[in-house]
C-alpha positions as CSV (number, residue, x, y, z in Angstrom):
1,X,-10.0,-13.2,17.1
2,X,-10.4,-14.3,13.5
3,X,-7.5,-14.9,11.1
4,X,-8.8,-12.1,9.0
5,X,-8.6,-9.7,12.0
6,X,-5.1,-10.8,12.7
7,X,-3.8,-10.4,9.1
8,X,-5.7,-7.2,8.1
9,X,-3.1,-4.8,9.7
10,X,-0.4,-6.5,7.6
11,X,-2.5,-6.4,4.4
12,X,-3.7,-2.8,4.8
13,X,-0.5,-1.0,3.5
14,X,-0.6,-3.2,0.4
15,X,-4.3,-2.6,-0.1
16,X,-3.8,1.2,0.2
17,X,-1.2,1.1,-2.5
18,X,-3.8,-0.2,-4.9
19,X,-6.3,2.1,-6.6
20,X,-9.2,2.5,-4.1
21,X,-11.8,0.7,-6.3
22,X,-9.5,-2.2,-7.1
23,X,-8.8,-2.6,-3.4
24,X,-12.5,-2.5,-2.7
25,X,-13.2,-5.2,-5.3
26,X,-10.3,-7.4,-4.1
27,X,-11.5,-7.1,-0.5
28,X,-15.0,-8.3,-1.3
29,X,-13.6,-11.3,-3.3
30,X,-11.1,-12.0,-0.4
31,X,-14.0,-12.1,2.1
32,X,-15.8,-14.7,0.0
33,X,-12.7,-16.9,-0.3
34,X,-11.8,-16.4,3.4
35,X,-15.2,-17.5,4.4
36,X,-15.0,-20.7,2.2
37,X,-11.7,-21.5,3.8
38,X,-13.0,-21.1,7.4
39,X,-10.8,-18.1,8.1
40,X,-13.7,-16.0,9.5
41,X,-14.6,-18.2,12.4
42,X,-14.1,-16.4,15.7
43,X,-12.2,-18.1,18.5
44,X,-14.5,-16.6,21.1
45,X,-17.7,-14.6,21.5
46,X,-17.7,-11.0,20.3
47,X,-18.9,-8.7,23.1
48,X,-22.1,-8.8,25.2
49,X,-24.3,-9.2,22.2
50,X,-27.9,-10.4,22.0
51,X,-30.9,-10.2,19.8
52,X,-32.5,-6.8,19.2
53,X,-36.2,-6.8,18.2
54,X,-37.1,-4.0,15.8
55,X,-39.7,-3.6,13.0
56,X,-40.9,-7.2,13.6
57,X,-37.3,-8.5,13.0
58,X,-34.8,-10.1,15.3
59,X,-31.3,-8.6,14.7
60,X,-28.5,-10.7,16.2
61,X,-26.8,-7.4,17.3
62,X,-27.0,-3.7,16.7
63,X,-24.2,-3.4,14.1
64,X,-24.8,-3.5,10.4
65,X,-22.8,-3.2,7.2
66,X,-23.9,-0.2,5.2
67,X,-25.0,-0.3,1.6
68,X,-22.2,0.3,-0.9
69,X,-19.6,-2.2,0.4
70,X,-21.4,-5.2,-1.1
71,X,-23.2,-3.8,-4.2
72,X,-23.9,-7.2,-5.7
73,X,-24.8,-9.3,-2.6
74,X,-21.7,-11.4,-3.3
75,X,-20.3,-11.8,0.2
76,X,-23.4,-11.7,2.5
77,X,-22.5,-14.9,4.4
78,X,-18.9,-13.7,4.9
79,X,-20.1,-10.4,6.4
80,X,-22.3,-12.2,8.8
81,X,-19.5,-14.6,9.8
82,X,-17.3,-11.7,11.0
83,X,-20.0,-10.5,13.3
84,X,-22.3,-8.1,11.5
85,X,-25.9,-8.5,12.8
86,X,-27.2,-7.1,9.5
87,X,-26.0,-6.6,6.0
88,X,-27.4,-4.0,3.6
89,X,-26.7,-4.8,-0.1
90,X,-26.8,-2.5,-3.1
91,X,-27.8,0.0,-4.2
92,X,-29.6,-2.1,-6.8
93,X,-31.5,-0.9,-9.8
94,X,-34.0,-2.6,-12.1
95,X,-31.5,-3.0,-14.9
96,X,-27.7,-3.6,-14.5
97,X,-25.6,-0.5,-15.0
98,X,-21.9,0.2,-15.1
99,X,-22.0,3.4,-13.0
100,X,-20.0,6.5,-13.6
101,X,-16.6,6.6,-15.4
102,X,-13.5,5.7,-13.5
103,X,-11.7,6.8,-11.4
104,X,-14.7,7.3,-9.1
105,X,-13.5,6.2,-5.6
106,X,-10.8,8.2,-3.6
107,X,-9.2,7.8,-0.2
108,X,-8.4,10.8,2.0
109,X,-6.4,9.0,4.7
110,X,-5.5,12.2,6.5
111,X,-9.2,12.7,7.2
112,X,-10.2,9.0,7.5
113,X,-12.5,9.7,4.7
114,X,-13.6,8.5,1.2
115,X,-15.1,10.3,-1.7
116,X,-17.1,8.3,-4.1
117,X,-19.1,8.9,-7.3
118,X,-19.8,5.3,-8.1
119,X,-23.2,6.0,-9.6
120,X,-25.1,2.9,-8.6
121,X,-22.9,0.4,-10.4
122,X,-24.6,-2.9,-9.9
123,X,-25.5,-6.2,-11.6
124,X,-29.3,-5.4,-11.4
125,X,-31.9,-6.5,-8.9
126,X,-32.5,-9.9,-10.4
127,X,-28.8,-11.0,-10.1
128,X,-28.6,-9.9,-6.5
129,X,-31.9,-11.6,-5.6
130,X,-30.7,-14.9,-7.1
131,X,-27.7,-14.8,-4.8
132,X,-29.7,-13.9,-1.7
133,X,-31.9,-16.9,-2.3
134,X,-28.9,-19.1,-1.5
135,X,-27.6,-17.2,1.6
136,X,-27.1,-19.1,4.8
137,X,-26.2,-16.3,7.2
138,X,-28.4,-15.6,10.2
139,X,-27.7,-11.9,9.8
140,X,-30.6,-9.7,8.8
141,X,-30.3,-8.7,5.1
142,X,-31.5,-5.4,3.8
143,X,-31.9,-4.7,0.1
144,X,-31.1,-1.1,-0.8
145,X,-33.0,0.0,-4.0
146,X,-32.7,2.9,-6.4
147,X,-33.6,4.1,-9.9
148,X,-31.6,3.6,-13.1
149,X,-29.5,6.6,-14.1
150,X,-31.4,7.0,-17.3
151,X,-34.8,6.9,-15.7
152,X,-36.3,10.4,-15.5
153,X,-37.6,11.4,-12.1
154,X,-41.1,11.4,-13.5
155,X,-40.7,7.6,-13.9
156,X,-38.7,6.9,-10.8
157,X,-41.7,5.5,-8.9
158,X,-41.9,2.7,-11.4
159,X,-38.2,1.7,-10.9
160,X,-38.6,1.6,-7.1
161,X,-41.8,-0.4,-7.3
162,X,-40.2,-2.9,-9.7
163,X,-37.2,-3.4,-7.3
164,X,-39.6,-3.7,-4.3
165,X,-41.6,-6.4,-6.0
166,X,-38.5,-8.4,-7.1
167,X,-36.7,-8.1,-3.7
168,X,-39.6,-8.6,-1.4
169,X,-39.5,-12.4,-1.3
170,X,-35.9,-12.5,-0.2
171,X,-35.3,-9.3,1.7
172,X,-35.6,-8.9,5.5
173,X,-36.0,-5.2,5.0
174,X,-35.9,-2.8,2.0
175,X,-34.1,0.6,2.0
176,X,-35.2,3.2,-0.4
177,X,-32.2,5.3,-1.5
178,X,-33.3,8.8,-2.5
179,X,-30.2,10.5,-1.1
180,X,-27.1,9.5,-3.2
181,X,-25.5,12.5,-4.7
182,X,-24.1,10.4,-7.6
183,X,-27.2,9.9,-9.7
184,X,-28.3,13.1,-11.4
185,X,-31.5,14.5,-9.9
186,X,-31.9,11.7,-7.3
187,X,-31.9,14.0,-4.3
188,X,-34.8,15.9,-5.9
189,X,-36.9,13.0,-4.8
190,X,-36.4,14.2,-1.2
191,X,-38.7,17.2,-1.9
192,X,-41.9,16.9,0.1
193,X,-44.3,16.4,-2.8
194,X,-42.0,13.9,-4.6
195,X,-41.2,11.8,-1.5
196,X,-44.9,11.7,-0.5
197,X,-45.9,10.4,-3.9
198,X,-43.1,7.8,-3.9
199,X,-43.7,6.5,-0.4
200,X,-47.5,6.4,-0.8
201,X,-47.0,4.2,-3.9
202,X,-44.4,2.0,-2.1
203,X,-46.6,1.5,1.0
204,X,-49.6,0.6,-1.1
205,X,-47.5,-2.0,-2.9
206,X,-46.0,-3.2,0.4
207,X,-49.5,-4.0,1.6
208,X,-50.3,-5.9,-1.5
209,X,-47.1,-7.9,-1.3
210,X,-47.7,-8.7,2.3
211,X,-51.0,-10.4,1.3
212,X,-49.3,-12.2,-1.6
213,X,-46.3,-13.5,0.4
214,X,-47.7,-13.8,3.8
215,X,-45.0,-11.7,5.5
216,X,-44.3,-8.0,6.2
217,X,-41.0,-6.7,4.9
218,X,-40.2,-3.3,6.5
219,X,-39.7,-0.3,4.3
220,X,-37.0,2.2,5.3
221,X,-35.9,5.5,3.6
222,X,-32.2,6.6,3.5
223,X,-31.8,10.3,3.7
224,X,-28.9,12.8,3.1
225,X,-27.0,14.8,5.7
226,X,-27.3,17.9,3.6
227,X,-30.8,18.8,4.7
228,X,-31.8,22.1,6.2
229,X,-34.3,22.4,9.0
230,X,-37.3,23.0,6.8
231,X,-36.4,19.9,4.7
232,X,-36.0,17.8,7.8
233,X,-39.4,18.9,9.1
234,X,-41.0,18.2,5.7
235,X,-39.5,14.7,5.4
236,X,-40.4,13.8,9.0
237,X,-44.0,15.0,8.4
238,X,-44.2,12.7,5.3
239,X,-42.6,9.7,7.1
240,X,-45.1,10.1,10.0
241,X,-48.1,10.5,7.7
242,X,-47.2,7.5,5.6
243,X,-46.1,5.3,8.5
244,X,-42.8,4.4,7.0
245,X,-41.2,1.6,9.0
246,X,-37.8,3.2,9.6
247,X,-35.2,5.8,8.5
248,X,-31.5,5.4,7.7
249,X,-29.6,8.6,8.6
250,X,-27.4,9.4,6.7
251,X,-25.9,9.0,3.3
252,X,-22.7,10.8,2.2
253,X,-22.3,14.6,2.1
254,X,-21.5,17.0,-0.8
255,X,-20.1,19.5,1.7
256,X,-16.3,19.9,1.6
257,X,-15.7,22.2,4.5
258,X,-14.1,19.5,6.7
259,X,-11.6,18.6,4.0
260,X,-10.8,22.1,2.6
261,X,-7.3,22.2,1.2
262,X,-7.0,18.5,0.6
263,X,-5.8,17.7,-3.0
264,X,-8.9,15.6,-3.6
265,X,-11.4,17.9,-1.9
266,X,-12.9,19.1,-5.2
267,X,-13.5,15.6,-6.6
268,X,-17.2,15.3,-7.4
269,X,-19.1,12.8,-5.3
270,X,-20.2,12.0,-1.8
271,X,-17.8,12.4,1.2
272,X,-18.0,9.7,3.9
273,X,-16.0,8.8,7.0
274,X,-15.0,11.0,9.9
275,X,-15.8,14.3,8.3
276,X,-19.5,13.5,8.0
277,X,-19.9,12.3,11.6
278,X,-21.0,15.6,13.2
279,X,-23.5,16.6,10.6
280,X,-24.9,13.1,10.4
281,X,-25.4,13.0,14.1
282,X,-27.2,16.4,14.1
283,X,-29.6,15.2,11.4
284,X,-30.2,12.0,13.2
285,X,-31.0,13.9,16.4
286,X,-33.4,16.2,14.6
287,X,-35.3,13.2,13.1
288,X,-35.4,11.4,16.4
289,X,-37.2,14.4,17.9
290,X,-39.7,14.7,15.0
291,X,-40.5,11.1,14.2
292,X,-43.0,8.8,16.0
293,X,-41.4,7.2,18.9
294,X,-41.9,3.7,17.5
295,X,-40.2,4.5,14.2
296,X,-36.5,3.4,14.5
297,X,-33.5,5.1,13.0
298,X,-30.4,3.3,11.7
299,X,-27.5,5.6,12.3
300,X,-24.7,5.6,9.8
301,X,-21.9,8.1,8.9
302,X,-18.5,8.6,10.4
303,X,-18.3,5.6,12.8
304,X,-14.5,4.9,13.0
305,X,-14.4,3.3,16.5
306,X,-16.6,2.0,19.3
307,X,-17.0,5.5,20.9
308,X,-18.4,6.8,17.6
309,X,-21.0,4.1,17.6
310,X,-22.0,4.8,21.2
311,X,-22.4,8.5,20.3
312,X,-24.7,7.5,17.4
313,X,-26.8,5.5,19.8
314,X,-27.0,8.4,22.2
315,X,-28.2,10.6,19.4
316,X,-31.2,8.4,18.9
317,X,-30.1,5.4,16.7
318,X,-31.6,2.0,17.4
319,X,-29.0,0.3,15.1
320,X,-25.7,1.5,13.6
321,X,-24.0,0.8,10.3
322,X,-20.4,1.2,9.1
323,X,-18.6,1.4,5.7
324,X,-15.7,3.8,5.6
325,X,-14.6,2.8,9.1
326,X,-14.3,-0.7,7.9
327,X,-11.9,0.4,5.1
328,X,-9.7,2.2,7.6
329,X,-9.9,0.0,10.6
330,X,-10.6,-3.4,9.1
331,X,-12.7,-6.2,10.6
332,X,-11.3,-5.5,14.1
333,X,-13.7,-2.6,14.1
334,X,-16.7,-5.0,14.3
335,X,-15.4,-6.5,17.5
336,X,-14.6,-3.1,19.0
337,X,-18.1,-1.8,18.3
338,X,-19.9,-4.9,19.5
339,X,-17.9,-4.8,22.8
340,X,-19.2,-1.2,23.4
341,X,-22.7,-1.1,21.9
342,X,-25.3,-3.0,23.9
């Protein structure tokens, strides 16, 4: 057990008395400091873990940190030190942006959930890339990319292409975020025509960058849980046609049925945590049935314990990611999942 695992239960009540975003910012900074002080070194091995070969990459284990926790790539080495086999940073945009007005992050402890409308607050793709150039972790690092809030959808392709080019030299994989509910109009890019145009452009650029850099960086697409059957079929058709390297299922939901009656239920933003688990798993299962067998899915959404991660794997995920679960369970969740997911 690491020192951070030991002390988190004592720190959690204090963190939960802070504003949610302040607690988030403090936690990321604390992870960096704890890593420098050697507080993240584990006394013993964490579960029966081993390398997992996917998309031409070797993941140390099947558990990853989802995008949103480390928006600026500030603590990548620390996340790897506590056991994550992969770390997805961002979402990152071409230009720095402050995100939506505060408050914009809310806890719903009764539901083990979060609502966020952060709005892609980030220091910009160049800042993150400069940090990633200095990383030492053996964890696989994914770079999650998006468009700036003031870029119209007609110009979105250029934003994604720009981020792809800048991130390509340092990323192990790149995740294309077209599913956040917190950037106006972003989810419209999931429409069949729009997503086909976007992915075609990105795959063409990926091929050119492969020649330039002498390596292949897989390209994945992160999708929403709020898709109907026709939308799922259309997206799967495009993903198969364009030979996308993988899918991340899913982002947060705008549905509030699971938290009806809660004082914060009507806050605008994406709902994550336990309430999204069932819908996320259904979407994951649907894509697994429709996508090419060799196209892996990373399952994320509602993992609060080891059993949830196992359920996600049974639904068809090759890898899993956590975010909200880490807020509620702390770093001990990493050990629990790795002891159950093989």
